[in-house]
N, C-alpha and C positions, 0 to 999 in steps of 0.2 A: 743735452739735446742740441744746444747751439753748435757744438763741435760736429755733431752728426750732420746737421743741416749744411754746414760749410762744406763738408766732404761730398755730400750728395750733389752740390751744385758746382763742382769743378767740372763743368761740361760746357764746351764752347758751342755757341749756336747763333740763332738768328734774332735780330731785332725786327721791328715792323718795316724797317728800311732795307738795308742790305746785309749780306752775310758778314758777320763780324770777323775780325782777324782771329784766327785760331792759334792757341798757344802751341799746339802740336805741329803746325806747319813751320814754326820758327825753330823747331828742334833739328838737329842733325844726328847722324848715326852714332856720334861720340857722346852727345849730350843727352840722348833719350834715356839711357839706363840710369844715370845719376838723377835725372828729373823724376823718373818713376819711383826709384828707390826712396827719394826724399818724400814722396807722397805715401810711402809705406807698402809699395808693391814688391813682390818677389818676381824677378824678371828672367825669362828664357828667350832665346832667339832661334830663328829658322831662316835659311837662305834658299830661295827658289829661283831658277832661271826659266823665263818664259819668252814668248815672242817679243814682248815689249822691253825686255831687258832683265836686269837683276832685281828681284823683289826680296827685301829683307823685312821680316816680321818680328816685332818685339811683343811678347806676351807678358802681361803683368797680372798677378793675382794678389788679392788683399782680403784678409778676414779680420774683423774687429768685433769686440764686444764692448758696448757702452753701458755703464751702470752695472749693477749686480743684484742678485737676489730676484725678487718678484718683478722688478722693472727693467731687467737686463734686455738690451736690444742687440741683435746680432746683424752684422752687415758683411756681405760678400760682394766683392767687385772683381770683374774680369775686364781687362782692357787690352786692346791690340792696336798698335801703331805700326803702319806699314810704310816702307820707303821703296819707291820705284826709281831705280837708277840714281839713288842718293838723295832724292827729294821726298819729303813727307807727302804721302798720297792718300792714306786712309786712316780713319779714327773710328774704332768700334768699342763701345762701352756698355756693359751690362751690370746693373747695380741692384742687388737684392737686400732688402732689410726686413727683419722679422722680429716679432715679439710673441712669446708663448703666453697664453692666458692660463692662469692656474686657478681660476675661480671655480672650475668644476671638480678640482681634486678634493677627495673626501676630507683630507686633513685641513683644507681651507674652507670648503663650501659651507660648513656649519659652525665656523669658528669666528671669533672676533677679528681675525686677520683679514677676513673678507671685507669688512667694513673699512679697513685701511687701504687694502689693495684695489678695491673696485673703483674708487675715485681716480687712482693713479692710472688704471687701465683705461678708463673713460677719457681721461685727459690725453693719453697716448693715442687713442683712436682719433681724437680731434686733430692732434698734431700730424698724424700720418695722412689723414684726409687733406690737410692743408698742403703737405708736401706733394701729394698726387695732383691737387688742384694747381699748385704753382708750376709743376712740370707741364701740365696740360696748357696752362696759359702762356708759358714760355715759348711753346711751339705753335700755339694756335694764333696766328696773325692773319690779317686780311689777305696776305699774299698766299696763305697756305690753306685757307678754309676749304677750298675745293679739292684739296689733297687728302682730307681726312676720310677714312673709311669706317672707323668706329669711334663714337664719342658718347659715352655713358658715364654715370657716376663712378663706375668701377673699371672701365676700360677706355683706353685712348690709343688709337693707332692711325698712322698715316700710310698711304701707299708710298712706294719708292718713286721719287720724283726729282726734278732738277730745279735749282734756284741759284741764280748768279753763277751758273756754270758748275756748281757742286751737285753731286748726287746724294740723296738724303732719305733717311727713313727714321721715324720716331715711334716708340711703342711703350706703353705703360699699363700696368694693371694693379689692382689692390683688392685683397680679400680680407674682410674683417668679420670675425665671429667670436663666439665665446671660447672657441678653441685657441684663437690667437690672431695675430695680424701678419700678413705677408704682402710685401709690395715689391714689384719688379719694374724697373725702367730700362729701356734699351735704346741706344742711339747709334746709327751708322752714318758716317759722313765720308764721302770720297771727293777729294779735290779734283778740279778739272784735269782730265787726262789729256796729254798733248795729242792734238789731232795731226796725224801724219798725212800730208797732202802731196800729191803729185801734180805738178803744174800749179795752177791757181786754186783749183777747187775739187780735185779728184781725191776723195777719201780712200786711202789704200785698203781700209777694212771692207769697203763696199764693192771692190772689184773681184769678180769671180776668177779664182786662180786656175780654173780649167778652161776658161774661154781665152785661148792663146791670142787670137787676133785682137781682142780687147786689151790684153796685157801689152801687146806690141804698140797698139794705138796710144795707150797711156804713156809709154816711153816717149813716143814721138811728141805728144802734147807737152810732156814734162820738159823735154829738150828744147822745144820751140819757146816755151814760156821762159826758160832760163836765159835765152838770148833774145827775147821778144822786143827789146828796145834798140837792138842793133840793126842798122840798115842792111847789113849783109845777111840777115836772118833768112830771107826768102830763098837765097841762092844755095844754101847748104842742104836743103831738104828735097831737092829734085828727085833724088833716088827714091824716097818713100812716097812722094806725091805722085810721080809719074810711073814708078816701077810697080812690079807685082809684089804682093805680100803673101807668102806661103808659110803655113805652119802645119806640122803633122805630129801626131803621137805615133812613135814606133820604137821598138827595142833598140837600145844602143849598147855597144860593147863595154865591158869593164865597169868602172865607176862613173862613166859619163852620164850625166843627167840630161843635158841639153847640148845641142851642137849647131853652130852657125854655119850655113852653107853659102851665104851670099857675100862672104868676105872678099873685098876688092872687086865686087861685081855691082856696079851702081844701077843695074837694071832690075834688080830684085832684092827682096828681103826674104830669107828662107831660114826657118828655125825648126829643128827636129827635137822632140822631147820624148824621153823614155817614160811611159805611163806609170810603171811600177815604182821607179825611183822618185818620180814627181809626187806620186801619192804619199810616199813615205817621208817626204821632206816637209819641214815647217814652212809656214807662209813667208817669213823673212828670208829663208834660204831660197825659196822659189824665185822671189823677186831679185835676190842678189845674183843668182845664176842667170836669170833672164837678162838682166842689165849687163852682166859680163858678156854674154853671147851677142847682145845687140851692140855692145861696145865694139866688138869685132865687125858685125855685119853692117851696121848703119854708120858708125864713126870710123870704121876701118883701122881701129887701134890694134896693135899687136900686144902679146903678153909682155908685161913690164912697162907699158906706156899707158899712163892714166891712173897711177896709184894702185892701192891695194885691190880695188875691184877688178883690175885687169891682171892680177896674178892668177895662177891656175891651181887653186886648192879647193876642190869641191867636197873634200872628205871631212869637213867640219860644219858646225851649225852657225847661224847668225841670229842677230836680233835687229829689230827695226832701227834703233838709234845708230847702230853700226852701218846698216844699209844706207841710211840717208846721209851720213857723214861721207861715206866712201863714194857714193854716186855723185855727190856734189863736187868732190875733188876730181872725179873723172871728167865731169862736164867742164870744170874750170880749166883742167889740163887741155882738153880739146879746144876750148876757146883761146887759150894762150898760144897754142900752136897755129891756129887758123886766124889769129887777129880779131877775135870776137870778144866783146865785153858783156858780162852778165847784166841783166836789167836791175834796176834799183831795189826791187823787192827781194832779190836773192843775193844782193851784194853783201860784203862783209862789213860794211860801214856800220858802226855802232855809236850810240850816244845816249847817255842818261837823260831822261826827260827833265826839263826845268821844273823846279818846285815853284808853283804859283802860290801867291800869298793873298788869299781872299778874306775879307772880314767875316764872311759867312759861307764857307765852302759847301756846307750841306744845303743852304738855300740856293747856291749857284748850281749844284747838281740837280736840284729840283727844277730850276728854270730851264736848264739844258734838256732835261727829260721832257718837259712840256714842249720845247722847241722841236725835239725829235718826233714827238707824236704828231705835230703839225706838218713836219717835213722829214720823213724818215730817210730821205736820200741825201741829206746834207752832211757831208763828211766832216766839216769843221765842228759841228755840234757834238759829234761823237769824239772827235779829237780833243776838244776843249773840256768836255765832261770827263774824259779820261785823265786829263791833267789835274782836275779838281779831285778826282778819286785818288790819284797818286799822291796828292799833297796831304791827304788824311791817312795814308798808309794802306789804302785798299788797292794794292798793286794788281791783284788778279782782276778786279773790276775794271781797272784802267786798261789792262791788256785786252780785255774783251772789247772795250770801246775802240781802242786804237786799231785792232784787227778789223773791226767793222768799218772804220774810217778808211783803211787801206782798200777794202773791198769796193768802197764807193769812189775810189780814185785818189785818195789822199796819199801823197808820198812823204810827207813830213813825219808821220807816225812810224814809218818803217824802221828807222834807226833806233827808236825807243823800244820797239817790239824786240828787235834783235839783241838789245842790251839788257832788257829787264824781263822779258817774257819767255817761258819755256816753249 
């Protein structure tokens, strides 16, 4: 029984404070198979390419029988660990344990064997109830009580919710009768997905890909933010501030998806888009093509100037990480040609955060949290709480605090975010 209990609780999760460090996030694509095989799983893999990049899934299945004869317990586990662009992103585990009751079988029901077996079965029922109760208590903290949608002696389930940036759902059930015992627990955890922002705060997922003026405006905001700390910033956008912005959906010849018509004309921005080809393109490809055309129209860049984004190959697909890397290079190239420097928030300056040494880092985190409640607009409280979190290994929690500090005007945290945060 002890061995079974150990296996059941190889589940990363939550304390009443913050989300614990998860073993699966420390794995990489080379180490995950040996790790799962060591735990007794048979492993298969699958690769999927989507808008956000390359998704690699590792599926593990494990079946075990503990004990034999009347008291045999069967266990089946299915685990999936997903990597997005090489980083562990999701952990899904379903664990089922069962024990068949043989008390009703004719050969046992009226024999002396029942007197031996019945106490064993009753003890097993108590044991399984405890496992179910422990699972429920492990997930049922003060921070989660309002997330629970079912909580009875036989069922426990939370809604899908977020905590410390993670997306999470827990579910468990137990059925006990004279026929047998069946218990199923399921946990789904998704690490914080990188938020792709244009400019300071435009979430690329929230921009309507069919509202072309809004897309063009996002480009302008993105470009202005990139150079926002340079004194020359206001002089390079006269074209888009004072000129006309024209966008049209119309059929275009050949493989052309979009076409800039305002190249070398600083009195207007004009982009034509083929509606059918646009509809059939992925979201990252639409953004990539639009930035390519606005590289012509707004920045007056020719093919071959501005890195890969300014090459002319629209016959392939793209993913968001590639788009953000290439558009940053295009902006950097434009800045170098025109004597413009990027602002500190997007510069390439990186530095690991210093490791603070506090006698009581958890107490310090609690004090900073109290200070933030009193003054939620103090960037130094977020920055210093992030340092304390980083010192205990909670890098993701530190990153969330540093990013909030940056939003509130802190420049010190920016280089730590670039060095340590996705």
